[in-house]
C-alpha positions as a Markdown table, in Angstrom:
| # | Residue | x | y | z |
|---|---|---|---|---|
| 1 | Unk | 82.3 | 80.3 | 144.3 |
| 2 | Unk | 80.5 | 81.0 | 141.1 |
| 3 | Unk | 80.6 | 78.5 | 138.4 |
| 4 | Unk | 82.5 | 76.6 | 136.2 |
| 5 | Unk | 85.1 | 78.6 | 135.0 |
| 6 | Unk | 85.6 | 80.9 | 137.6 |
| 7 | Unk | 88.4 | 82.2 | 138.8 |
| 8 | Unk | 87.9 | 80.1 | 142.2 |
| 9 | Unk | 87.5 | 77.2 | 140.0 |
| 10 | Unk | 91.0 | 77.8 | 138.0 |
| 11 | Unk | 92.9 | 78.5 | 141.9 |
| 12 | Unk | 91.0 | 75.1 | 142.9 |
| 13 | Unk | 92.7 | 73.3 | 139.3 |
| 14 | Unk | 95.6 | 74.7 | 140.0 |
| 15 | Unk | 95.9 | 73.8 | 144.0 |
| 16 | Unk | 95.2 | 70.0 | 142.2 |
| 17 | Unk | 98.1 | 70.2 | 140.3 |
| 18 | Unk | 100.9 | 70.7 | 143.3 |
| 19 | Unk | 99.1 | 68.3 | 145.8 |
| 20 | Unk | 95.8 | 65.8 | 144.2 |
| 21 | Unk | 93.0 | 66.8 | 146.5 |
| 22 | Unk | 93.5 | 70.2 | 147.6 |
| 23 | Unk | 91.3 | 72.1 | 145.0 |
| 24 | Unk | 88.3 | 70.2 | 146.0 |
| 25 | Unk | 88.9 | 71.1 | 150.8 |
| 26 | Unk | 89.6 | 74.6 | 148.7 |
| 27 | Unk | 86.0 | 74.4 | 147.0 |
| 28 | Unk | 84.4 | 72.6 | 150.7 |
| 29 | Unk | 84.1 | 69.4 | 149.5 |
| 30 | Unk | 85.6 | 67.6 | 151.6 |
| 31 | Unk | 85.0 | 64.6 | 151.5 |
| 32 | Unk | 86.1 | 64.3 | 147.4 |
| 33 | Unk | 89.2 | 65.8 | 148.8 |
| 34 | Unk | 89.6 | 62.4 | 150.8 |
| 35 | Unk | 89.3 | 60.6 | 148.6 |
| 36 | Unk | 91.2 | 62.3 | 145.7 |
| 37 | Unk | 94.6 | 62.8 | 148.3 |
| 38 | Unk | 93.9 | 58.9 | 149.2 |
| 39 | Unk | 93.8 | 57.3 | 146.0 |
| 40 | Unk | 96.3 | 59.3 | 144.3 |
| 41 | Unk | 99.3 | 59.6 | 146.9 |
| 42 | Unk | 98.7 | 55.9 | 147.4 |
| 43 | Unk | 99.1 | 54.9 | 143.8 |
| 44 | Unk | 102.0 | 56.8 | 143.7 |
| 45 | Unk | 103.8 | 55.2 | 146.7 |
| 46 | Unk | 103.3 | 51.7 | 145.3 |
| 47 | Unk | 105.5 | 53.7 | 142.1 |
| 48 | Unk | 107.3 | 50.6 | 142.4 |
| 49 | Unk | 104.2 | 48.0 | 140.7 |
| 50 | Unk | 102.7 | 49.1 | 137.0 |
| 51 | Unk | 99.3 | 49.2 | 137.5 |
| 52 | Unk | 99.0 | 51.4 | 140.9 |
| 53 | Unk | 100.6 | 54.6 | 139.5 |
| 54 | Unk | 99.3 | 54.3 | 136.3 |
| 55 | Unk | 95.6 | 54.6 | 138.1 |
| 56 | Unk | 97.0 | 57.0 | 140.3 |
| 57 | Unk | 97.7 | 59.5 | 137.2 |
| 58 | Unk | 94.4 | 59.1 | 136.1 |
| 59 | Unk | 92.3 | 59.9 | 139.2 |
| 60 | Unk | 95.1 | 63.1 | 139.5 |
| 61 | Unk | 93.4 | 63.8 | 135.9 |
| 62 | Unk | 90.2 | 63.6 | 137.0 |
| 63 | Unk | 90.7 | 65.6 | 140.2 |
| 64 | Unk | 92.0 | 68.8 | 138.5 |
| 65 | Unk | 89.6 | 68.6 | 135.4 |
| 66 | Unk | 86.5 | 68.1 | 138.5 |
| 67 | Unk | 87.9 | 71.0 | 140.6 |
| 68 | Unk | 88.0 | 72.9 | 137.3 |
| 69 | Unk | 84.1 | 72.2 | 136.3 |
| 70 | Unk | 82.8 | 72.2 | 139.7 |
| 71 | Unk | 79.5 | 74.1 | 139.7 |
| 72 | Unk | 78.0 | 74.7 | 143.2 |
| 73 | Unk | 74.1 | 73.0 | 144.2 |
| 74 | Unk | 71.7 | 76.0 | 144.1 |
| 75 | Unk | 69.3 | 75.5 | 146.7 |
């Protein structure tokens, strides 16, 4: 993947719109993908409580932005 704003990052951000964490998985960031997926899906699953879905929505948006702005480390 190239740097921020590359086509790969755009695809990763679009993947995150449909399933949180999928974009990070496309970028090869397994731990970040698991954290985003667990927090967002768990929060949305508790929709009948007020606070968890709000937190999940914030994390969902954060996952999308994180995938779009990701810059791989340079070795």
